[in-house]
Backbone as CSV, one residue per row, in Angstrom:
resi,resn,N_x,N_y,N_z,CA_x,CA_y,CA_z,C_x,C_y,C_z
1,UNK,-57.674,170.861,90.959,-56.902,171.156,89.677,-55.786,170.339,89.469
2,UNK,-55.513,170.002,88.425,-54.352,169.106,88.085,-53.060,169.683,87.808
3,UNK,-52.131,168.985,87.343,-50.799,169.504,87.175,-50.638,170.453,86.011
4,UNK,-51.490,170.321,84.807,-51.258,171.074,83.840,-52.837,171.605,83.412
5,UNK,-53.365,172.457,84.181,-54.756,172.959,83.948,-54.685,174.051,82.841
6,UNK,-55.523,173.980,81.822,-55.685,175.005,80.738,-57.131,175.511,80.766
7,UNK,-57.253,176.819,80.682,-58.543,177.419,80.585,-58.672,178.018,79.308
8,UNK,-59.747,177.771,78.682,-59.907,178.290,77.313,-61.305,178.948,77.286
9,UNK,-61.350,180.251,76.784,-62.591,180.969,76.450,-62.869,180.797,75.069
10,UNK,-64.028,180.290,74.755,-64.343,180.097,73.287,-65.661,180.750,73.020
11,UNK,-65.797,181.474,71.961,-67.072,182.171,71.447,-67.282,182.029,70.040
12,UNK,-68.546,182.023,69.651,-68.913,181.767,68.332,-70.227,182.449,68.124
13,UNK,-70.485,182.784,66.888,-71.655,183.467,66.545,-72.899,182.322,66.313
14,UNK,-72.544,181.279,66.047,-73.501,180.082,65.753,-73.151,178.981,66.690
15,UNK,-74.243,178.391,67.166,-74.044,177.243,68.081,-73.318,176.099,67.606
16,UNK,-73.538,175.772,66.246,-72.801,174.616,65.831,-71.168,174.962,65.718
17,UNK,-70.845,176.153,65.410,-69.484,176.543,65.508,-68.861,176.395,66.898
18,UNK,-69.591,176.824,67.937,-69.205,176.639,69.336,-69.081,175.140,69.609
19,UNK,-69.946,174.371,69.178,-69.972,172.950,69.525,-68.668,172.481,68.778
20,UNK,-68.353,172.907,67.527,-67.148,172.323,66.956,-65.895,172.702,67.642
21,UNK,-65.925,173.852,68.115,-64.620,174.270,68.733,-64.433,173.434,69.997
22,UNK,-65.451,173.286,70.852,-65.315,172.518,72.028,-64.995,171.077,71.784
23,UNK,-65.650,170.471,70.696,-65.301,169.083,70.416,-63.813,169.031,69.814
24,UNK,-63.287,170.057,69.247,-61.975,169.984,68.827,-60.900,169.962,70.027
25,UNK,-61.214,170.698,71.074,-60.466,170.672,72.212,-60.454,169.275,72.790
26,UNK,-61.693,168.797,73.003,-61.853,167.381,73.641,-61.384,166.260,72.876
27,UNK,-61.107,166.462,71.666,-60.689,165.283,70.824,-59.102,165.297,70.853
28,UNK,-58.374,166.112,71.516,-56.989,166.218,71.526,-56.495,164.920,72.165
29,UNK,-55.639,164.125,71.729,-55.303,162.876,72.260,-54.919,162.816,73.758
30,UNK,-54.064,163.654,74.259,-53.569,163.630,75.471,-54.444,164.325,76.608
31,UNK,-55.549,164.859,76.202,-56.551,165.413,77.166,-57.420,164.414,77.734
32,UNK,-57.239,164.264,78.984,-57.942,163.012,79.639,-59.363,163.416,80.176
33,UNK,-59.564,164.659,80.581,-60.925,165.127,81.044,-61.058,166.579,80.653
34,UNK,-62.447,167.012,80.480,-62.751,168.351,80.306,-63.976,168.698,81.121
35,UNK,-64.149,170.000,81.367,-65.266,170.605,82.016,-65.756,171.713,81.199
36,UNK,-67.020,171.942,80.954,-67.534,173.090,80.195,-68.382,173.818,81.241
37,UNK,-68.186,175.096,81.213,-68.886,176.046,81.992,-69.541,177.110,81.085
38,UNK,-70.953,177.161,81.229,-71.673,178.123,80.434,-71.729,179.460,81.002
39,UNK,-71.603,180.399,80.237,-71.588,181.923,80.791,-73.021,182.284,81.031
40,UNK,-73.254,182.924,82.127,-74.556,183.367,82.558,-74.595,184.890,82.377
41,UNK,-75.367,185.357,81.449,-75.557,186.825,81.256,-76.365,187.558,82.366
42,UNK,-76.216,188.775,82.691,-76.885,189.344,83.651,-76.475,189.523,85.021
43,UNK,-75.340,188.918,85.194,-74.677,188.946,86.443,-73.444,189.793,86.594
44,UNK,-73.205,190.732,85.731,-72.160,191.704,85.709,-70.944,191.221,85.158
45,UNK,-69.861,191.794,84.907,-68.635,191.394,84.323,-68.587,191.707,82.965
46,UNK,-67.526,191.301,82.311,-67.195,191.603,80.961,-68.143,190.996,79.852
47,UNK,-68.806,189.833,80.131,-69.644,189.222,79.282,-70.901,190.151,79.089
48,UNK,-71.276,190.828,80.121,-72.484,191.796,79.713,-72.093,193.004,78.960
49,UNK,-70.904,193.432,79.005,-70.385,194.606,78.216,-70.316,194.261,76.583
50,UNK,-70.218,192.951,76.326,-70.043,192.660,74.976,-71.312,192.980,74.181
51,UNK,-71.143,193.247,72.887,-72.407,193.504,71.939,-72.615,192.478,71.120
């Protein structure tokens, strides 16, 4: 982890909207690297409680 780590939870109803949101974060000029983690449903936690 670096000096200024930022975690962002992004959700969208359409895949293209999700892609646009992720691209928008990656295109910020001073962001030097990003990592994307996909949610895995069925392993418990708040994601499985969403409708």
